[in-house]
N, C-alpha and C positions, 0 to 999 in steps of 0.2 A: 609130060607133065600128067601125074594122077589127077581124074576129075571125076565129080559127081553129078547125077542128072538128077535137074529141079524141073519144077512145072508152074509155071504162072498164067494166068489167063490167056497169053499170046501162046503158048505151046513149051515144049520143052527146050531144053538148053543145056551144056556141058558146063561146070562150074568149077573151077578149082579145087581138088578134093580139100586142100589145106586151109580153105578160106572161110572167114569169119562170116562173112557178107555172103550172099544169096544171088539167086538169078537175076532180080531187078536192080542190083548193084551192077551186075557182069553185062547187062544188056546196056545201061549207061556207061561204063568203060568202052564199051564197042560203039557206042553211038558218039562219044566224044574224046575222040584222040586228038584236044588242041590245042592243048599248053604244056602239058604235063605238070601242072601245078594242082597240088592237093589240097584241101580245105585248110584253112589258117587252124593252128592247135585251139583259140579261143574262139571258132566258131565251134568245132567239135564240142568242145566243154558244154558250150551253151546249149548246144540240142540235148546231150547226155543229162546236163542239170534236169532240162524239161522233162527227159524220160522219166529219168529217177524220180521226179517230184509227183510225177503222174501215176507210179506205180506204188508212192507213199500213199497218195492221196487214195488211189482204187483200194487199196488194203483196208485203210480206214472206213470207206464206205461200204466193203462187203463186196463191191462188184470185181473185184480179183483175188481168187483165192490165194491166201494168205503165202503158199508154198511157192507159188508161182512169182505174186510181187517179190518176194526176201530173195529170189534169184534173177530176177531184174535188177532189183537193187544192187545185188553182189555184183554183179555183170559191169552194172553201172560204175561203181567203187573201183572196180580193177582198172577201167580204161580212165577215169578220172584219176589214178595214181600213175598213170603215165604207161600202162600196158596195153598191147594191140591194136596200136597208134596205124601200124602199115595196114590195116585192113580199112583205114577210109581212104577210099580210092578214087572217087568220081573227080573228074576235072572240075576246077571253078569255072569253065564256061560250059553250061548243061543246059536242060531242060527247065523252060521258067520256072519258076517260083519255088524250086530246090527241092523238087517230090524226090529228085534222084537221091540228092544227099540224106532228106528226111529218111528213106526207105534205106540207105546205107547204114544209117545209125539203127534203125527198127532190124534188119537182118544181122548185124553185129552183136544187137544186145540179145536177141531171139536165140540165135545159135551159143552165145556163150553162155545164158541163162539153161537154154537145155543141158548142155553139156556139163554144167553144177549139177543137175538133176539125172545126171546118169543117159544122157541120150546123145547122140551122133548129131554132129553137123549137117545141117540140110534137112532133117527130120523134121522140124519146126511142130513138133510136138512133145510135152503136152503147151509149149508156147509156141504162139505164133506173132509173126511180124506186125501184121496187121491188127490183128484180133487182140491181142493181148499188150504188145510195146507200145501200140499207136491207138491204143484204146483212149475215145473222147478226144482224140485229135485230127489234125486236117494239117498238112504241109502249110496251108496257107494260115494256121494260127500258131503254129510251131516255127516257124521261120522268121516272120516278123519278131517274134517273142524272142528269138535266140539271137536274132541282130541284137538288139536291144540290152539284152545280156551280155552280148560278146565287145560290145563299144564299152559297156561300162566296167567290165573284165579289164578292158584295155587300156582305160583312163590314168589307174594309178601311176602306171612307169611312165608315160608321158608327164602328167602333173609332176612328179617329183625331176624328172629331166628338166622341166621350165623351173623348179623351185632350184635349183640346182646351178642352171645357168643364171639364172637371176640374181641370186646370192654373189657368185662369182664377178660378174659385171659390176654389183654394188660394193663390191670389195676394193675391186680396180679401181672402182671413181673414189673412194676414200684414198687409196694409195696413189694415184693420181690428181689429187685434189690442188696440188700447188704448182701444176706444170699448165702453164700459160702458155697458147698457140693459137693460131689462125683460125677464125673459122671460114667455111667454104659455103657459100650457096649459089647454086648455078653452076658449080664447079669453078666458081671464080674465088677469087680473095673477098673474105668478109670481117666483119668486126670480130675481136678477140672472145675466147671461150678457153675455158680451163679444159684438158684432157679429161680429166676425173668428171667433170659435167657432163661430156660426150658419153664417158661410159656406166656412169649412173644414169642415164636417158634409156641407153640400152636394155638396161637391170629393168627400170621401171615398165620397161616397153614389155620384157616378157614376162614380168610380173603380172602385169593387167592381162595378157593374153590365157596365162593359167587362171584367172578369176573368168574370164568369156567361157574359157572351156569346160568349168565346174557348172556355170551356169547353163550353160547350152545342154548340157548333159541332164541336166534335171527333168529336161522335157523326156525323157528316155526310161523312166521309173515306172509310167503306165505299162500296165502288163496287159496284152490281149488273148492271153491265153485261156481258150473257152469258148473261143469264137467259131471254131470249126470251121466248117467249109466255106461260109460267106460272113461270118461274124453273129450269126444270129444264135449259135451256140446249141445247133441240130445233135443230137446224141453224147452231148454232154448234160450230166446230172447238175441242178440246180446249183448245189455246192460246191462242184469242181470250181469254177473260176477262183474263189474266195481261198480254197484249201491249196489250190497250185501256187496262189501268190504267196499263202502263208511259209508252204514249205521253200520256197523258191528263195524266198527272204530269209530262212534259216538256212540252205544250203549254201546262200551267195554270200550271204553278210552285206549284201544290197540294201537299201529303203524303198523299196518296191511297192507297188502299190495298183490297184486293181483297176482296170480303166473303167470309167462310166459308161463308154461308148466304143465296144469290141467293135463296133461295123466300121466306125470312123478310123480307129488305128490298122486295119486293115486294107481301107481303101488310101489312106494317103501314106506316106514316107517322108511325110512333111517334117518331122520332128528329127529324122535321120538327116535331111539335107539342112536343117539350122544346125546341127553339131557340125555336119561337114565344111558349113558355112565358118564356122568359127575355127576349125583345124586350117582351111583355107587362109582365113586371115592372119593365123598365127605362121603359116610358111610365107606369106609374102613378108611378112616383117621381117623374119629370120632370115629371108633372104637377102635382103636390104642391108641386114645389118652386118651378115657375112660379107657382101660386099664392101661395105666401108671398111671394113678390117682389113680385105684384101687390098684398098685403096690406102689406106692410111700408112700399110705395111710396104707400099710400092717401093723400090730400089733394088738395091741399096743406096746406091749413087744417082738415079737418074729419075727417081719417084718422090714420093712426099717422106717418105723414112721416118715418120713419126714415131710409129711402135716397131717392134722388134719381136715377131713371131718365133715362137718356140720351133726349131728345125726336127722334123719327126722322119725326114727321107730324103736322099739325094734328089735334087728336081729334074737332072737333066741325063742323058744317056750320053750326050755330046760336049756339053760344056761343064767343066770340073767346077766344082765347089759352088753350082748353083742350087738356092733353096728355095723352093716353091712355096705358098701358101695352101698346102694340100689338104688340110682340115676344113679351110674354108672353101675351098674348091668341092670337096663332097658334099658339105652342105647346100652348096647352089644348087648341085645335081638332087640330090633329095627332095629340096624342094620345088626343083621344076616336076618332078615325078610327083610328089602331092599335089601339085597345081591340076595334073593332068587326070589324076585319082579322082581329084572334085568334079572336074568335068564332067567323068564317067558317071559318078553319083548322081549327078545334077539332071543329066540328059535322061538317067536311068528311073531318077523318081519322077520325072516328068512323065513318063511312057506308062504309066499305070492307065487301066481301062475298068471303068466301074466298079467293081466289086474287090478289085485284086491288081496288085503290082508284080506281074510276073516277071520282073526282072530282079529280083532280090538277090538272086545269087550273085551277081556282079557288083551290088549297091554292097552287100556286105564285105565280099573280099577287098573291093577297092576302100572301104570305108575303115575296116581292120590294119590293112597293109599300110595305108598312111600314117595310121597311128605307131605303128611300128616302128617304119624308117623314121619318121621324126623324131620319136622317142629317144631311137639310137643313134642319130644323127647329132640333136641337141646335146647328149651325155658326151659325144666324143668331142664336139666343139667345145664344152665347157672343160672338161678334164684335159685334153689334148692341144688344145689352144689357147683359148683364153684364160683360163689359170697359167699358165705362164708366160703372158704378153709382158713386154718389160717396154717401158718410154723410152725415146730418145730425146729427152729433155734439152739438149742443145741445140737439136733439130728445129724442134717447135720453136724455139726461140728465134732459131736463124730465119727461119720463116715468118714468122710475125713481124719483127722489127723491119722486114721488107715488104709488109701490107699496104698498099695504098688505103686500102680501107681503114686504117686508123684515123683519116681525117674525119670519120663520120662524129668522132667527140667534139671537134673543132665545130662543128656545127651551129650549135647554140651558141659558140661567142663570133663568129665571122659569118653565120649565115651559109645554105647549102651551096650556093652559086660561088663564093669564093671557096669554099671545101673544094669544089669540083675541079677548080683548075689547080690546087695543088694537087690532087690527086694524080692529074694527069701531067702534071710537071714531074712528080716523083718517077712515074712511071718513064718519062722520056728521059731524064736525068740519071737515074739510077738511085739517086739519094732517097733516103729514107724522109717519111713525113717530119720525124722530131728534127732532124738536120736542116731542111727547109724552112720549116718555123721558125729556128732560131737565125738561118742565115737572115731571114727578111725581118726577123724582130717582131715579127706578130703576137708573139707570147713569150716571155721571159722569166727564169726566176723562179719561185716557188708555183707560181701560177701554170707556168708551163708543165711542170712535173706534176702537179695536180690534174691539169685538164688531158694528158699525156699518162695518167697513171693505168699501165697495162689491167693489172687485178680488178681494179675498178671498173673496167670497161666490161669485165665478166659480171657485173649484179646489177640489180634495176637501181636506176639513178641517173644524175648527170654527172659526168666527171667534171670536177672543179667549181662545184655549185650550180646557184642557180642563174641559168640564160640570161642575157643581156636583154633590155625590155625590148618587145618588137620582135624579140627571135633573132636578134643579129649582133 
């Protein structure tokens, strides 16, 4: 491989001649051959947004020559358009704070800007990675700002996925509105519920998490760019933070604001922990819903089998005709991964010391990755599973009429103790509650039909009218 020789404060090193990155990035590649994972596109975009906005700002203040600023801006625009992505090569697990990734971005922009001005890669003239691309910046304010921007950029696809899943569940709720079935608590028979009520509740759960994510993201709009090394703003002109936020707002379209305390945002990753907690809460509920779907579809002969999932692939290499709840199983696995990612974020957030949290690279990767996989899993769950769910109304009715929990409707008439005896007898004899009540003559005619009205049991109220005096 052809190489070029570059020099930094630690000495000289051969760098691939074709690389847009430089010696500091190359050292990081050699130092951290850990996972093979490269920075996620949203994180690259976020840092490049900052570098571009800084060039615009310095051009406006006159601190950076217009020709230099324009070259950096042009190089940034190429990257944001999808070019040169193969040159962002530092492993996710790298030196603390993200210095290596910051320098990777600085070197790529400097080399490409110099090329646009007619200079060779590795010349770093007239534009230098530190002196010009990183002007008035530190890794310590660039990376926290980039993390916030990357999360905000990753939020819309996640929100859209949740909106889609919520809408599909609510539509299924309307479709299944008339299907009565047995409720279940503690995995035991409980009073009746409508399948539509179950599915509508899933939809509202997802919709509430959408709202919580949007609310939690509100805390990420504050920008600490301009804090430089420890948050105090050394080497940044007074107007720099305000202009940076203005340009970032225009570039991203996000409703950003200048932080009133840049030191606080550098010390604390609490805002990201808050958002990660909202993501975690969604993963927990999504996992529960996926488990419910698997349980409701269990069978087709020896399980509940109250719903039928769309077949997406053969389920067994040995059992012909077997079809599994494959999409729901994928959702489970994604949720477990997301919960692990949140745990990593939580531990890394706590691990900051004094003026800086050096664990930012792993926080950024885990937070963005969790959002990506949850958005994709949610979308597939919506499109390939829930959208095609069918109800087996006969199976729902079969289980419901055999449920001993139907005696609950009798309790206001005959009391809790007598109702419990009926439930035990129904289980022992295999008779339905209605058959037992009829045999014993406890209720007859219209009163029997009113009290054991299954649909009425799924609504607020006392089936059959008011209870007897004394509750018995």
